[in-house]
C-alpha positions as a LaTeX table, in Angstrom:
\begin{tabular}{lrrr}
\hline
Residue & $x$ (\AA) & $y$ (\AA) & $z$ (\AA) \\
\hline
Met1 & 119.71 & 89.37 & 103.63 \\
Gly2 & 116.56 & 90.51 & 101.92 \\
Val3 & 112.91 & 89.95 & 102.50 \\
Ala4 & 112.44 & 87.68 & 99.49 \\
Leu5 & 114.52 & 84.86 & 101.04 \\
Val6 & 112.75 & 85.12 & 104.38 \\
Arg7 & 109.37 & 84.99 & 102.54 \\
Glu8 & 110.59 & 81.93 & 100.66 \\
Leu9 & 111.53 & 80.28 & 103.96 \\
Phe10 & 108.13 & 81.05 & 105.32 \\
Gly11 & 106.48 & 79.53 & 102.30 \\
Ala12 & 108.58 & 76.32 & 102.75 \\
Met13 & 107.61 & 76.25 & 106.42 \\
Thr14 & 103.94 & 76.46 & 105.49 \\
Ala15 & 104.20 & 73.84 & 102.76 \\
Glu16 & 106.02 & 71.42 & 105.13 \\
Gln17 & 103.87 & 72.36 & 108.15 \\
Ala18 & 106.95 & 73.29 & 110.17 \\
Asp19 & 106.40 & 74.79 & 113.62 \\
Glu20 & 109.39 & 77.11 & 113.47 \\
Ala21 & 112.56 & 77.92 & 111.56 \\
Leu22 & 115.99 & 79.41 & 112.19 \\
Phe23 & 117.56 & 81.48 & 109.34 \\
Ala24 & 121.33 & 82.11 & 109.86 \\
Ser25 & 123.27 & 84.56 & 107.75 \\
Ser26 & 126.81 & 85.75 & 107.86 \\
Gly27 & 125.58 & 89.22 & 107.07 \\
Glu28 & 122.70 & 91.45 & 108.18 \\
Tyr29 & 119.00 & 91.32 & 107.48 \\
Thr30 & 117.22 & 94.21 & 105.88 \\
Pro31 & 114.56 & 96.12 & 107.88 \\
Asp32 & 111.91 & 94.66 & 105.52 \\
Ala33 & 113.16 & 91.14 & 106.23 \\
Arg34 & 113.00 & 91.73 & 109.97 \\
Ala35 & 109.57 & 93.28 & 109.72 \\
Phe36 & 108.25 & 90.29 & 107.75 \\
Ala37 & 109.69 & 87.80 & 110.32 \\
Asn38 & 108.26 & 89.75 & 113.26 \\
Gly39 & 105.36 & 87.80 & 114.82 \\
Lys40 & 106.16 & 84.66 & 112.77 \\
Pro41 & 107.91 & 81.58 & 114.13 \\
Ile42 & 111.08 & 82.50 & 112.38 \\
Arg43 & 114.34 & 83.32 & 114.23 \\
Leu44 & 116.75 & 85.47 & 112.19 \\
Ile45 & 120.34 & 84.95 & 113.27 \\
Asp46 & 122.63 & 87.66 & 111.82 \\
Gly47 & 126.39 & 87.54 & 111.36 \\
Ile48 & 127.22 & 89.03 & 114.73 \\
Glu49 & 124.98 & 86.55 & 116.67 \\
Leu50 & 126.24 & 83.68 & 114.50 \\
Ala51 & 129.89 & 84.58 & 115.28 \\
Glu52 & 129.05 & 84.76 & 118.97 \\
Leu53 & 127.42 & 81.33 & 118.83 \\
Ile54 & 130.39 & 79.82 & 117.00 \\
Ser55 & 132.82 & 81.39 & 119.43 \\
Ala56 & 130.94 & 80.07 & 122.41 \\
Val57 & 131.01 & 76.51 & 120.98 \\
Gln58 & 134.73 & 76.80 & 120.08 \\
Ala59 & 135.56 & 78.06 & 123.60 \\
Thr60 & 133.60 & 75.35 & 125.47 \\
Gly61 & 133.44 & 72.51 & 123.02 \\
Ser62 & 129.71 & 72.42 & 123.36 \\
Val63 & 126.58 & 74.55 & 123.36 \\
Ser64 & 126.05 & 75.48 & 126.98 \\
Glu65 & 122.44 & 76.64 & 126.58 \\
Arg66 & 119.74 & 75.62 & 124.21 \\
Ala67 & 118.75 & 78.53 & 121.97 \\
Pro68 & 115.24 & 79.70 & 122.51 \\
Ser69 & 112.73 & 78.38 & 120.00 \\
Ala70 & 111.26 & 80.82 & 117.52 \\
Ser71 & 108.01 & 80.61 & 119.44 \\
Gln72 & 109.76 & 81.95 & 122.50 \\
Val73 & 111.79 & 84.74 & 120.94 \\
Asn74 & 110.30 & 88.06 & 121.84 \\
Val75 & 110.91 & 90.53 & 119.02 \\
Arg76 & 110.23 & 94.06 & 120.25 \\
Ala77 & 111.48 & 97.56 & 120.06 \\
Ser78 & 114.40 & 98.30 & 122.31 \\
Gly79 & 113.39 & 99.74 & 125.65 \\
Asp80 & 110.10 & 97.83 & 125.69 \\
Glu81 & 109.74 & 95.35 & 128.56 \\
Asp82 & 108.07 & 91.97 & 128.71 \\
Pro83 & 104.75 & 92.18 & 130.54 \\
Ala84 & 104.38 & 90.63 & 133.99 \\
Cys85 & 102.11 & 87.63 & 134.46 \\
Pro86 & 98.82 & 88.76 & 135.92 \\
Arg87 & 98.51 & 85.56 & 137.97 \\
Cys88 & 102.00 & 85.01 & 139.46 \\
Gly89 & 104.05 & 88.17 & 138.60 \\
Ser90 & 106.70 & 86.32 & 136.60 \\
Ala91 & 107.91 & 87.59 & 133.21 \\
Met92 & 105.86 & 86.59 & 130.21 \\
Ile93 & 107.24 & 85.31 & 126.95 \\
Arg94 & 105.85 & 86.04 & 123.45 \\
Arg95 & 104.73 & 82.74 & 121.91 \\
Ile96 & 102.91 & 81.55 & 118.79 \\
Ala97 & 99.81 & 79.30 & 119.17 \\
Arg98 & 100.42 & 76.01 & 117.44 \\
Ser99 & 96.90 & 74.68 & 117.40 \\
Gly100 & 93.27 & 75.53 & 117.92 \\
Ser101 & 91.29 & 78.45 & 116.60 \\
Thr102 & 94.21 & 80.85 & 117.23 \\
Ala103 & 96.89 & 78.72 & 115.58 \\
Gly104 & 99.65 & 80.98 & 114.10 \\
Gln105 & 98.71 & 83.95 & 116.23 \\
Ala106 & 101.03 & 85.54 & 118.84 \\
Phe107 & 100.20 & 85.64 & 122.55 \\
Trp108 & 101.95 & 86.23 & 125.87 \\
Gly109 & 102.44 & 83.10 & 128.01 \\
Cys110 & 103.87 & 82.87 & 131.53 \\
Ser111 & 107.53 & 82.00 & 131.61 \\
Thr112 & 106.88 & 79.50 & 134.37 \\
Phe113 & 104.63 & 77.29 & 132.21 \\
Pro114 & 103.44 & 74.63 & 132.97 \\
Val115 & 103.44 & 75.67 & 136.66 \\
Cys116 & 101.42 & 78.79 & 135.78 \\
Arg117 & 99.29 & 78.65 & 132.59 \\
Ala118 & 98.32 & 82.32 & 132.47 \\
Thr119 & 98.15 & 83.96 & 129.00 \\
Arg120 & 97.21 & 87.32 & 127.63 \\
Pro121 & 96.79 & 88.74 & 124.07 \\
Ala122 & 99.91 & 89.94 & 122.34 \\
Asn123 & 98.34 & 93.16 & 121.11 \\
\hline
\end{tabular}
């Protein structure tokens, strides 16, 4: 799946003021498509992941676990680790700010939110 379709989806998201989107394909995404989606509230589901999701539903008759939202998906290079929360030591999750002066920007938020509200910049 090429970058043009992912860009088109992002344009539709912007026009409709959507918070996030899932884009499922039976094939693979190009490196350009993945690079464009990185840091945006778009979850790309390729053919392998889609087949696994379908198999899981067929085996159990239901979805056993809610898929993480695009704002919670942490896209990173393999081998990188999520940072630890500076306040409580829990893992942090890459999120996208939905409102305020930083709306649309990525940041790290504590995985125990709302118990711990610690954040740190994504850079």
